[in-house]
C-alpha positions as CSV (number, residue, x, y, z in Angstrom):
1,M,-35.7,78.1,105.4
2,Q,-32.8,79.6,107.2
3,S,-34.0,78.5,110.6
4,S,-34.6,75.0,109.3
5,R,-31.0,74.9,107.9
6,L,-29.7,76.1,111.2
7,E,-31.7,73.4,113.0
8,L,-30.3,70.7,110.7
9,R,-26.7,72.0,111.1
10,Q,-27.1,72.0,114.9
11,G,-29.0,68.7,115.1
12,V,-26.6,66.7,112.8
13,V,-23.0,67.3,113.6
14,L,-20.4,64.8,112.4
15,P,-16.7,65.1,111.8
16,E,-15.8,65.8,108.2
17,S,-14.1,62.4,107.8
18,D,-17.3,60.7,108.8
19,W,-19.3,62.7,106.3
20,N,-16.8,61.8,103.6
21,S,-17.0,58.1,104.5
22,L,-20.8,58.2,104.5
23,G,-20.8,60.1,101.1
24,S,-18.8,57.3,99.5
25,E,-21.4,54.7,100.6
26,Q,-24.8,53.9,99.2
27,G,-27.6,53.7,101.7
28,R,-31.3,53.9,102.4
29,V,-33.6,54.3,105.4
30,K,-37.0,53.0,105.9
31,S,-39.3,54.1,108.7
32,R,-42.4,52.7,110.3
33,V,-44.8,54.1,112.9
34,E,-45.1,52.1,116.0
35,G,-48.5,52.6,117.7
36,E,-50.8,55.6,117.4
37,V,-50.1,59.0,116.1
38,T,-51.3,61.8,118.4
39,F,-52.4,65.1,117.0
40,V,-52.7,68.5,118.8
41,P,-53.7,71.8,117.3
42,V,-51.1,74.6,116.9
43,S,-52.1,77.1,119.5
44,D,-51.3,80.3,117.6
45,D,-53.0,79.1,114.3
46,A,-56.2,81.1,114.0
47,S,-57.3,79.0,110.9
48,G,-57.4,75.7,112.9
49,D,-55.8,74.0,109.9
50,M,-52.4,73.3,111.5
51,R,-51.7,70.3,113.7
52,I,-48.7,68.7,115.2
53,G,-48.5,64.9,114.9
54,T,-46.3,62.9,117.2
55,A,-45.4,59.2,117.0
56,N,-42.9,56.6,117.9
57,V,-41.0,55.5,114.8
58,T,-38.5,52.7,114.0
59,L,-35.9,53.7,111.5
60,T,-34.0,50.9,109.6
61,Y,-30.8,52.1,108.1
62,T,-29.1,49.9,105.4
63,R,-25.6,50.8,104.3
64,S,-23.8,49.4,101.3
65,N,-20.1,49.7,100.5
66,G,-20.7,49.3,96.7
67,S,-19.1,45.8,96.6
68,G,-22.1,43.8,97.6
69,G,-21.7,44.1,101.4
70,E,-24.5,45.6,103.4
71,T,-25.2,46.2,107.0
72,S,-28.4,47.2,108.6
73,Y,-29.4,48.6,112.0
74,E,-32.4,50.0,113.7
75,D,-33.0,53.2,115.7
76,H,-36.0,54.2,117.7
77,A,-37.2,57.7,118.1
78,R,-40.2,59.8,119.0
79,V,-40.7,62.6,116.6
80,S,-43.2,65.3,115.6
81,V,-44.2,67.0,112.4
82,Q,-46.3,70.1,111.9
83,L,-49.0,69.6,109.3
84,L,-51.1,72.0,107.3
85,C,-54.4,70.6,106.1
86,G,-57.3,72.4,104.6
87,P,-57.9,75.3,102.3
88,G,-54.5,77.0,103.1
89,S,-52.6,74.0,101.7
90,V,-51.7,74.8,98.2
91,P,-50.5,72.0,95.8
92,T,-46.9,71.9,94.9
93,P,-46.6,72.5,91.1
94,D,-46.2,69.5,88.9
95,T,-47.3,67.0,91.6
96,A,-50.4,64.9,92.1
97,Q,-51.3,67.0,95.2
98,Q,-54.8,68.4,95.5
99,A,-55.8,71.7,97.2
100,G,-56.4,70.9,100.8
101,D,-54.1,67.9,101.0
102,C,-52.0,67.7,104.2
103,K,-48.5,69.0,103.8
104,V,-45.5,68.8,106.2
105,V,-44.6,72.3,107.3
106,R,-41.9,71.5,109.8
107,Y,-40.1,68.4,111.1
108,F,-39.0,68.3,114.8
109,T,-36.0,66.2,115.8
110,G,-37.8,65.3,119.0
111,P,-41.4,65.1,120.2
112,M,-43.5,68.2,120.8
113,E,-45.7,67.0,123.6
114,P,-48.5,69.2,124.9
């Protein structure tokens, strides 16, 4: 968890005034995968249940100022996630997850190409 928080702090750096401005707005983001998702095994996973999926995504950001005005813009990125599927994937309590369901273990801010 500490390494993930450090990665977020280092990957998302905005001046305090920008954070305060964003905090006073209402917004949402939608994403869609463009093209195919490629999967590669995690080399140091002896179980074989870990994979890294990489895809091109389009992110649509919509910001509202609370007075009925909205602006939207798109951003394109290539990102990767590390997934755990199989018997080692334990359901999160109080969810509809089943044993063996795929779970995101780690999000990478860029692609993890082989």
